[in-house]
C-alpha positions as CSV (number, residue, x, y, z in Angstrom):
1,X,-13.6,1.5,26.4
2,X,-14.4,1.9,22.7
3,X,-11.8,1.6,20.0
4,X,-11.4,4.6,17.7
5,X,-11.8,4.9,14.0
6,X,-10.0,7.5,11.8
7,X,-13.1,9.6,11.9
8,X,-13.5,9.6,15.7
9,X,-9.7,10.1,16.2
10,X,-10.0,13.2,13.9
11,X,-12.9,14.5,16.0
12,X,-10.8,13.9,19.2
13,X,-7.8,15.7,17.6
14,X,-9.9,18.7,16.6
15,X,-11.6,18.9,20.0
16,X,-8.0,19.0,21.5
17,X,-7.1,21.9,19.2
18,X,-5.0,19.8,16.9
19,X,-5.0,20.2,13.1
20,X,-4.4,17.3,10.7
21,X,-2.9,17.5,7.3
22,X,-1.7,15.0,4.7
23,X,1.7,15.8,3.1
24,X,4.5,13.7,1.5
25,X,6.9,13.0,4.3
26,X,10.6,12.3,4.0
27,X,12.3,9.1,5.0
28,X,10.4,6.3,6.7
29,X,8.2,8.7,8.7
30,X,4.5,8.0,8.3
31,X,3.4,10.7,10.7
32,X,4.7,13.6,12.7
33,X,3.3,15.7,15.5
34,X,4.4,19.1,16.6
35,X,2.9,22.4,17.9
36,X,-0.7,21.3,17.6
37,X,-0.3,19.8,14.1
38,X,-0.3,16.2,12.9
39,X,1.1,15.4,9.5
40,X,0.2,12.1,7.9
41,X,2.1,10.9,4.9
42,X,-0.3,11.3,2.0
43,X,1.2,8.1,0.3
44,X,-0.7,6.1,3.0
45,X,-3.8,4.9,1.2
46,X,-5.8,2.9,3.6
47,X,-8.0,4.5,6.2
48,X,-7.1,1.7,8.7
49,X,-3.3,2.5,8.5
50,X,-4.1,6.2,8.7
51,X,-6.0,5.6,11.9
52,X,-3.1,3.7,13.5
53,X,-0.7,6.5,12.6
54,X,-3.1,9.2,13.8
55,X,-3.5,7.3,17.1
56,X,0.3,7.2,17.6
57,X,0.6,10.9,16.7
58,X,-2.2,11.8,19.2
59,X,-0.2,9.7,21.7
60,X,2.7,12.2,21.2
61,X,0.3,15.1,21.9
62,X,-0.8,13.5,25.2
63,X,2.4,11.9,26.4
64,X,5.5,13.7,24.8
65,X,7.2,17.0,25.1
66,X,9.8,18.7,23.0
67,X,11.5,17.5,19.9
68,X,12.1,13.7,20.1
69,X,13.1,13.0,16.5
70,X,16.7,12.0,17.5
71,X,16.0,8.4,18.6
72,X,19.6,7.9,19.6
73,X,18.7,9.7,22.9
74,X,17.2,7.3,25.4
75,X,14.8,9.9,26.7
76,X,13.4,10.4,23.3
77,X,13.0,6.6,22.8
78,X,11.1,6.4,26.1
79,X,8.7,9.2,24.9
80,X,8.3,7.4,21.6
81,X,7.3,4.2,23.5
82,X,4.9,6.1,25.7
83,X,3.1,7.5,22.6
84,X,2.9,4.0,21.0
85,X,1.5,2.6,24.3
86,X,-1.1,5.3,24.3
87,X,-2.1,4.4,20.7
88,X,-2.3,0.6,21.5
89,X,-4.5,1.2,24.5
90,X,-6.6,3.6,22.4
91,X,-7.0,1.3,19.4
92,X,-7.0,-2.1,21.1
93,X,-8.8,-2.0,24.4
94,X,-9.0,-5.5,26.0
95,X,-12.8,-5.5,26.0
96,X,-12.8,-5.2,22.2
97,X,-10.6,-8.4,22.0
98,X,-13.1,-10.1,24.3
99,X,-15.9,-8.8,22.0
100,X,-14.1,-10.3,19.0
101,X,-13.9,-13.6,20.8
102,X,-17.7,-13.6,21.4
103,X,-18.2,-12.8,17.7
104,X,-16.1,-15.9,16.8
105,X,-13.3,-13.9,15.2
106,X,-10.4,-16.3,14.6
107,X,-6.8,-15.6,13.6
108,X,-4.8,-12.4,13.6
109,X,-5.8,-11.3,10.2
110,X,-9.5,-11.5,11.0
111,X,-8.9,-9.9,14.4
112,X,-7.0,-7.0,12.9
113,X,-9.8,-6.5,10.4
114,X,-12.4,-6.7,13.1
115,X,-10.6,-4.1,15.2
116,X,-9.8,-1.9,12.2
117,X,-6.0,-1.9,12.7
118,X,-3.2,-3.2,10.6
119,X,-1.8,-6.6,11.3
120,X,1.6,-4.9,12.1
121,X,-0.1,-2.6,14.6
122,X,-1.9,-5.6,16.2
123,X,1.3,-7.6,16.5
124,X,3.2,-4.6,18.0
125,X,0.3,-4.1,20.5
126,X,0.3,-7.8,21.5
127,X,4.1,-7.6,22.0
128,X,3.7,-4.5,24.2
129,X,0.9,-6.1,26.2
130,X,3.0,-9.2,26.7
131,X,5.9,-7.1,27.9
132,X,3.6,-5.2,30.3
133,X,1.4,-8.1,31.6
134,X,3.1,-11.3,30.8
135,X,1.3,-14.1,28.9
136,X,-2.1,-13.3,30.3
137,X,-4.1,-10.3,31.3
138,X,-7.5,-10.1,33.1
139,X,-9.8,-8.2,30.8
140,X,-12.7,-8.2,33.3
141,X,-14.3,-10.4,35.9
142,X,-15.2,-13.1,33.4
143,X,-12.4,-13.0,30.7
144,X,-8.7,-13.5,30.6
145,X,-6.9,-12.5,27.4
146,X,-4.1,-15.0,26.6
147,X,-1.4,-13.2,24.5
148,X,0.6,-16.2,23.3
149,X,-1.1,-18.0,21.6
150,X,-3.7,-15.2,21.3
151,X,-7.1,-16.1,22.6
152,X,-9.6,-15.5,25.4
153,X,-10.5,-17.7,28.3
154,X,-13.9,-17.3,29.9
155,X,-13.8,-17.5,33.7
156,X,-17.0,-18.7,35.3
């Protein structure tokens, strides 16, 4: 599976009938999705952070229904997590982590840069993968991704 850039996510959104606009958003919201429209806070300046936000908002399109802004409701929190999980799987497929290993990418900063995600997004994805899989996950027949400490083991 390929990881997506802001440009490819934009194409994916438009192909799904979703418009994207940048607007100053209130509070701590960096992005919002509703009725076929994604809003991204125009104060976000890096294309990498915009891609992470766009991936999560697309996750809402594919996994959520209704207004889930009230995060006090457990059903809304569950939908929020589903959209984030969709974004993590979209932006950080395991085969890209293996590819980074083969390209001798070392450390979280370099890995985040290589995968074109923010360090915060990378850490949140690793935390999610750890909760889902445990400390290791089989990426393919020849590689196991170790989530803590982060690394790849080649299986012969």
